[in-house]
C-alpha positions in Angstrom: -31.9 -26.7 -12.7 -29.7 -26.5 -15.8 -28.9 -23.2 -17.3 -29.8 -22.5 -20.9 -27.7 -21.3 -23.8 -29.2 -20.2 -27.1 -27.1 -20.7 -30.2 -28.2 -18.7 -33.2 -26.5 -20.2 -36.3 -25.8 -23.9 -36.4 -22.7 -24.1 -38.7 -19.3 -25.3 -37.7 -18.8 -22.5 -35.1 -22.3 -22.6 -33.8 -22.2 -26.4 -33.5 -18.9 -26.1 -31.6 -20.5 -23.6 -29.2 -23.5 -25.9 -28.8 -21.2 -28.9 -28.0 -19.1 -26.9 -25.6 -22.2 -25.8 -23.6 -23.9 -29.2 -23.8 -21.0 -31.2 -22.6 -20.5 -28.8 -19.7 -24.1 -29.5 -18.5 -26.0 -26.6 -20.0 -29.3 -27.0 -21.9 -28.9 -25.7 -25.4 -31.4 -24.4 -27.9 -30.2 -24.0 -31.5 -31.9 -21.9 -34.2 -30.8 -22.2 -37.8 -33.2 -22.1 -40.8 -31.0 -24.6 -42.7 -32.9 -28.0 -42.7 -29.5 -29.7 -42.5 -28.6 -28.0 -39.3 -29.6 -30.9 -37.0 -27.3 -33.3 -39.0 -24.4 -30.8 -39.1 -24.7 -30.0 -35.4 -25.0 -33.7 -34.6 -21.8 -34.5 -36.4 -19.9 -31.7 -34.6 -21.4 -33.0 -31.3 -20.3 -36.6 -32.0 -16.7 -35.3 -32.5 -16.9 -33.3 -29.3 -18.2 -36.3 -27.3 -15.2 -38.3 -28.5 -12.7 -35.6 -27.8 -13.6 -33.2 -24.9 -13.9 -35.8 -22.1 -10.3 -36.9 -22.9 -9.1 -33.5 -21.7 -10.7 -33.8 -18.3 -9.2 -35.5 -15.3 -12.5 -35.7 -13.5 -16.1 -36.7 -14.2 -17.9 -34.7 -16.8 -21.3 -33.3 -15.7 -24.5 -34.9 -17.0 -24.9 -33.7 -20.6 -27.5 -31.0 -21.1 -30.6 -31.3 -23.3 -30.3 -30.2 -27.0 -33.3 -28.8 -28.8 -33.7 -27.2 -32.3 -36.0 -24.2 -32.2 -38.3 -23.2 -35.0 -37.8 -19.5 -34.4 -35.2 -17.1 -32.8 -37.8 -16.2 -30.2 -38.3 -19.8 -29.2 -34.6 -20.3 -29.0 -33.8 -17.3 -26.8 -36.8 -17.5 -24.4 -35.5 -18.2 -20.9 -31.8 -18.3 -22.1 -29.1 -17.2 -19.6 -26.6 -16.7 -22.4 -26.9 -16.2 -26.2 -24.2 -16.8 -28.8 -24.7 -15.5 -32.3 -22.8 -17.4 -35.0 -24.5 -16.4 -38.3 -22.8 -15.4 -41.5 -20.4 -12.5 -41.6 -22.9 -10.0 -42.9 -23.5 -6.9 -40.7 -27.1 -6.4 -41.9 -28.0 -10.0 -41.1 -26.5 -9.7 -37.6 -28.4 -6.5 -37.0 -31.7 -8.3 -37.9 -30.8 -11.2 -35.6 -30.0 -8.9 -32.7 -33.2 -7.0 -33.2 -35.3 -10.2 -33.1 -33.4 -11.5 -30.0 -33.9 -8.2 -28.1 -37.6 -8.2 -28.7 -37.9 -11.0 -26.1 -34.5 -11.0 -24.3 -33.4 -7.4 -24.1 -31.2 -7.9 -21.1 -29.6 -11.2 -21.8 -25.8 -11.3 -22.7 -25.3 -11.7 -26.5 -21.9 -12.8 -27.6 -21.0 -12.7 -31.3 -18.7 -15.1 -32.9 -17.7 -12.5 -35.5 -14.1 -12.7 -36.6 -14.0 -9.2 -38.1 -16.7 -6.7 -36.9 -16.1 -4.4 -34.0 -18.7 -4.5 -31.1 -19.7 -0.9 -31.8 -20.6 -1.9 -35.4 -22.7 -4.8 -34.0 -24.5 -2.6 -31.5 -25.7 0.0 -34.1 -29.4 0.7 -33.8 -29.8 -2.1 -31.2 -32.6 -1.8 -28.6 -30.1 -2.4 -25.8 -26.5 -2.1 -27.2 -24.9 -2.6 -23.8 -25.6 -6.4 -23.9 -24.0 -7.1 -27.3 -20.3 -7.9 -27.4 -17.8 -10.0 -29.3 -17.0 -13.5 -28.1 -14.8 -14.8 -30.9 -13.8 -18.4 -30.6 -11.5 -20.7 -32.6 -12.3 -23.9 -34.3 -12.9 -26.5 -32.9 -14.7 -24.4 -30.3 -15.3 -27.5 -28.1 -11.5 -28.1 -27.7 -9.6 -24.8 -28.1 -10.1 -22.5 -25.1 -9.5 -19.1 -26.5 -12.4 -16.7 -26.8 -11.6 -13.1 -27.6 -14.0 -11.0 -25.5 -14.3 -7.5 -27.0 -16.6 -4.8 -25.4 -17.2 -1.3 -26.7 -17.5 2.0 -24.8 -21.2 1.4 -24.2 -20.9 -2.2 -23.0 -22.1 -3.0 -19.5 -18.9 -3.8 -17.6 -20.7 -6.0 -15.1 -22.4 -8.0 -17.9 -19.0 -8.4 -19.6 -17.4 -9.8 -16.4 -20.3 -12.2 -15.9 -20.0 -13.3 -19.5 -16.3 -14.0 -19.0 -17.1 -16.0 -15.9 -19.6 -18.0 -18.0 -16.9 -18.8 -20.5 -14.6 -19.9 -17.8 -17.3 -22.2 -16.4 -17.4 -24.0 -19.7 -13.6 -24.4 -19.8 -12.7 -21.5 -22.1 -10.1 -18.7 -21.7 -11.7 -15.3 -22.2 -9.1 -12.9 -23.5 -10.3 -9.4 -22.8 -9.4 -7.1 -25.7 -9.0 -3.7 -24.2 -9.6 -1.7 -27.4 -11.9 -2.6 -30.2 -10.3 -3.1 -33.6 -11.2 -4.8 -36.8 -10.5 -8.5 -36.6 -9.5 -8.2 -32.9 -6.1 -9.7 -32.1 -5.6 -13.3 -33.3 -7.1 -13.0 -36.7 -5.1 -9.8 -37.5 -2.0 -11.9 -36.8 -3.3 -14.8 -38.8 -4.2 -12.5 -41.7 -0.5 -11.4 -41.9 0.7 -15.0 -42.0 -2.0 -15.9 -44.5 -1.1 -13.0 -46.8 2.6 -13.9 -46.8 1.7 -17.5 -47.5 -0.4 -16.6 -50.5 2.5 -14.7 -52.0 4.9 -17.7 -51.5 2.5 -20.0 -53.3 1.7 -17.5 -56.1 5.4 -16.8 -56.7 6.1 -20.5 -57.0 8.4 -20.5 -54.0 6.5 -23.0 -51.9 3.5 -25.3 -52.2 0.6 -25.3 -49.6 2.1 -28.5 -48.2 5.6 -27.1 -47.9 4.3 -24.0 -46.0 2.3 -26.2 -43.7 5.3 -28.4 -43.0 7.4 -25.3 -42.2 4.8 -24.4 -39.6 4.0 -27.8 -38.0 7.7 -29.0 -38.0 9.1 -25.8 -36.6 7.8 -22.6 -35.1 4.2 -23.9 -34.8 5.3 -26.3 -32.1 7.0 -23.4 -30.2 4.0 -21.1 -30.7 1.6 -23.7 -29.3 3.2 -23.6 -25.9 5.1 -20.2 -25.8 3.4 -17.9 -28.2 5.4 -15.3 -30.1 7.2 -13.0 -27.7 8.1 -15.6 -25.1 9.6 -17.7 -28.0 11.7 -14.7 -29.1 12.7 -13.9 -25.5 14.3 -17.4 -25.4 15.9 -16.8 -28.8 17.7 -13.8 -27.3 19.6 -16.1 -25.0 20.8 -15.0 -21.6 20.5 -11.4 -22.6 16.8 -11.8 -23.3 14.5 -9.8 -25.4 16.7 -6.7 -25.7 19.4 -8.7 -27.3 16.9 -10.4 -29.7 15.5 -7.0 -30.7 19.0 -5.5 -31.3 20.0 -8.6 -33.3 16.9 -8.9 -35.5 15.5 -5.3 -35.4 17.5 -4.1 -38.5 15.8 -6.9 -40.6 12.5 -5.0 -40.3 14.0 -2.6 -42.9 14.9 -5.4 -45.2 12.5 -6.5 -48.0 11.7 -9.8 -46.3 7.9 -9.4 -46.4 5.1 -8.4 -48.7 2.7 -7.6 -45.9 2.1 -4.1 -47.4 1.1 -5.6 -50.7 -1.8 -8.0 -51.5 -1.7 -10.6 -54.4 -4.5 -10.2 -56.9 -7.4 -12.4 -55.8 -8.5 -14.0 -59.0 -9.6 -17.4 -60.3 -6.0 -18.3 -61.2 -4.9 -17.8 -57.6 -7.9 -19.7 -56.2 -7.3 -22.6 -58.6 -3.6 -22.7 -57.7 -4.3 -22.8 -53.9 -7.2 -25.2 -54.1 -5.4 -27.6 -56.5 -2.4 -27.8 -54.2 -4.6 -28.2 -51.2 -6.5 -31.1 -52.9 -3.2 -32.8 -53.7 -2.1 -32.3 -50.1 -5.1 -33.5 -48.2 -7.8 -34.5 -50.7 -7.4 -38.2 -49.8 -9.1 -37.4 -46.4 -12.7 -36.4 -46.0 -13.4 -33.3 -43.9 -14.8 -35.4 -41.1 -11.6 -37.5 -41.1 -9.4 -34.4 -41.0 -11.5 -33.1 -38.1 -11.0 -36.3 -36.1 -7.3 -36.4 -36.9 -7.0 -32.7 -35.8 -8.9 -33.4 -32.6 -6.8 -36.4 -31.6 -3.6 -34.4 -32.2 -4.9 -31.4 -30.2 -5.9 -33.7 -27.3 -2.3 -35.0 -27.2 -0.8 -31.5 -27.3 -3.2 -30.1 -24.7 -2.7 -33.0 -22.3 1.1 -32.5 -22.4 0.6 -28.9 -21.6 -1.8 -29.8 -18.9 0.7 -32.2 -17.3 3.1 -29.3 -17.2 0.6 -26.7 -16.0 1.6 -24.5 -19.0 -0.2 -22.4 -21.6 -3.6 -23.8 -22.5 -3.0 -26.6 -20.0 -3.5 -24.1 -17.2 -7.0 -23.5 -18.4 -7.8 -27.2 -18.4 -6.4 -27.7 -14.9 -8.5 -24.7 -13.7 -11.6 -26.2 -15.3 -11.0 -29.5 -13.6 -10.6 -27.8 -10.2 -13.9 -25.9 -10.7 -15.6 -29.3 -11.4 -14.0 -31.0 -8.4 -15.1 -28.1 -6.1 -18.7 -28.6 -7.3 -18.8 -32.3 -6.9 -21.3 -33.4 -4.3 -20.2 -35.7 -1.5 -22.2 -39.0 -1.5 -24.8 -39.3 1.3 -26.2 -42.6 2.8 -28.4 -44.4 0.2 -26.4 -43.2 -2.8 -24.9 -45.7 -5.1 -21.2 -45.9 -6.1 -19.6 -42.6 -6.8 -19.2 -41.6 -10.4 -15.7 -40.3 -10.9 -14.8 -40.5 -14.6 -16.4 -40.4 -18.0 -14.3 -41.5 -21.0 -14.6 -42.3 -24.7 -12.8 -45.3 -26.3 -10.4 -43.6 -28.7 -8.6 -45.0 -31.7 -5.4 -45.5 -29.7 -7.2 -47.7 -27.2 -8.3 -50.5 -29.5 -6.5 -53.6 -30.9 -6.6 -55.2 -34.3 -9.9 -56.8 -33.4 -11.5 -53.4 -32.8 -11.8 -54.0 -29.1 -10.4 -52.0 -26.2 -7.0 -53.5 -25.2 -6.5 -55.0 -21.7 -4.1 -52.2 -20.8 -6.8 -49.6 -21.4 -9.2 -51.3 -19.0 -6.5 -50.7 -16.4 -6.0 -47.1 -17.7 -9.7 -46.5 -17.4 -9.6 -47.7 -13.8 -6.5 -45.6 -13.1 -8.3 -42.5 -14.4 -11.3 -43.4 -12.1 -9.2 -44.0 -9.0 -7.1 -40.9 -9.7 -10.2 -38.8 -10.0 -11.4 -40.2 -6.7 -8.1 -39.4 -5.0 -8.2 -35.9 -6.3 -11.7 -35.6 -4.9 -10.5 -36.5 -1.4 -7.6 -34.1 -1.6 -4.8 -36.5 -2.6 -4.1 -34.6 -5.9 -0.9 -33.5 -7.6 -0.4 -30.6 -5.2 -0.6 -33.1 -2.3 1.9 -35.4 -3.9 4.2 -32.3 -4.1 4.2 -32.3 -0.2 5.9 -35.7 -0.2 2.9 -38.0 0.5 0.7 -40.1 -1.8 -1.5 -43.1 -2.1 0.2 -46.1 -3.7 -1.6 -49.0 -5.3 -0.6 -52.1 -3.4 -2.8 -54.7 -5.2 -5.4 -54.8 -8.0 -7.7 -57.5 -9.2 -9.4 -57.1 -12.5 -12.3 -59.0 -14.1 -13.1 -58.5 -17.8 -16.9 -58.8 -18.1 -17.7 -57.2 -21.5 -16.3 -55.6 -24.6 -15.8 -52.0 -25.4 -15.3 -50.7 -28.9 -14.2 -47.5 -30.7 -16.4 -44.6 -29.7 -18.1 -46.3 -26.8 -18.8 -44.0 -23.8 -17.5 -45.4 -20.5 -18.2 -44.3 -16.9 -16.0 -45.1 -14.0 -17.4 -45.5 -10.5 -15.9 -46.0 -7.1 -17.4 -47.9 -4.1 -15.4 -47.6 -0.9 -15.3 -51.0 0.7 -13.2 -50.0 3.7 -11.0 -47.2 4.8 -8.7 -46.4 7.8 -5.8 -44.1 8.5 -3.4 -45.9 6.1 -5.6 -47.9 3.7 -8.2 -47.4 1.1 -10.0 -50.5 -0.1 -12.1 -49.6 -3.2 -14.1 -51.3 -5.9 -14.1 -49.8 -9.4 -16.7 -50.4 -12.0 -16.1 -49.5 -15.7 -19.6 -49.2 -17.2 -20.9 -49.1 -20.7 -24.6 -48.3 -21.1 -24.9 -48.8 -17.3 -23.5 -52.3 -17.4 -20.0 -53.2 -16.2 -17.4 -54.2 -18.8 -14.8 -54.5 -16.1 -14.5 -54.4 -12.4 -11.4 -53.8 -10.3 -10.8 -54.3 -6.7 -8.0 -52.2 -5.4 -6.0 -51.7 -2.2 -4.2 -48.4 -1.8 -1.7 -47.5 1.0 -0.9 -44.0 2.2 2.8 -43.5 1.9 5.5 -41.0 3.2 7.5 -41.0 0.0 10.7 -39.6 1.6 10.8 -42.6 4.0 9.3 -45.2 1.7 6.9 -46.3 4.4 3.2 -46.2 5.1 1.9 -43.5 7.4 -1.5 -42.1 8.5 -3.2 -39.8 6.1 -3.8 -36.3 7.3 -7.1 -35.3 8.9 -8.1 -33.2 5.9 -8.1 -36.3 3.7 -9.7 -38.6 6.2 -12.5 -36.1 6.8 -13.3 -36.3 3.0 -13.1 -40.1 3.0 -15.2 -40.7 6.1 -18.6 -39.6 4.8 -18.1 -41.5 1.5 -17.1 -44.7 3.4 -20.1 -44.2 5.7 -22.5 -43.8 2.8 -21.1 -46.8 0.9 -21.2 -49.0 4.0 -24.9 -49.4 3.3 -24.3 -50.7 -0.2 -24.3 -54.4 -1.0 -20.8 -55.9 -1.1 -19.9 -56.6 -4.8 -20.0 -60.3 -5.6 -16.6 -60.1 -7.2 -15.0 -58.5 -4.1 -12.4 -60.8 -2.5 -12.2 -63.1 -5.5 -9.1 -64.9 -6.6 -8.5 -65.9 -10.3 -11.0 -68.5 -11.3 -12.5 -68.8 -7.8 -15.6 -67.3 -6.1 -15.1 -65.0 -3.2 
């Protein structure tokens, strides 16, 4: 039975939380009095469906059920986890917590607040020990960070369980050891934001020039090394001590206005907004979100390939999913191994998925299957792997931008050295392509085939036995233009 998450507040952040839970197999109930909430959450969910599966190297779980509740009580009844994402008004949050705890006094309640401390959120609560900060970053469905901030009265066991829940949906819970206004990340961002406002106000740089300075330079370093590790490298062989000795004196120089705040008035607002419109006004917000998501996918997948930074979180999440995958039993159909979405880079000038991407989809499917049987990247590191010796592909249908695809594997035959599999790439349950593939187990140091180890064969055997009862695919054994 699927677990249930209740999302109170269906804006950009609440919608992102809903998408993150839904796409990881949780049922989700959303409460938001805004009559536009279903549309807004639906648009966020559509972006998430197109983006989040592209980060996974294994099959996504079946999507949970989404409902929109008429009351907070209806939303939180039976919930295993509750996330509050209403406006940043402490009195409003207190009222929401009071309504929640009338029916769910012991359920974990994470708050998306970017500024309030948990002790402020807990004031006058029926059960303050269950309320804590779980502050995410937009887009919640892609970025893994969630700052988890307890207070002195928080239930430690509940906090640890909440952190595990966040890990289960692919997030990185950063436990903030002492509560403080704006937590960690937003305090840092506030400092950068304040300095940027001065640069614009003083006519030194435009909004676009400041953004270029970030994304063409240090932003790329921060994305994979953060601040201190970046500066450690900058110190050269002598490391951080040398960096501190070299740049420490500049802390006394008037390089920053962080102790001063520009007057927040209509003139400053119009200046910033006008430059921002000139910079990005030719895109709609939805277009900017999709551009952002595609870029983030690219960055995150590179980090994943290198097991670095946020990529470690993605790899851990894939490993959790693989560990939970059931082994097929006799009578089961082909094994679902991959779920994908046709992305903009996959289509040609006709708007159809290109031939190479059908092969890519099959590769994602067979790679997921190999990981499932234990022939993963760690196994390749031991000097052994499965190599594809032969592939035959049939194009049966069209896939277009945004289409959801599923990759399945049917084992036709298996022995110590060979895997003979049949891959189907499905859209709406119907194949758009099939691929028959022969893989050989290889000792890479010798460049020769060799028997696979017992651990892998023991994973393959029950799948092959289950699939032996399935009908042989009509396309199996075909040559080009000829029936099998």
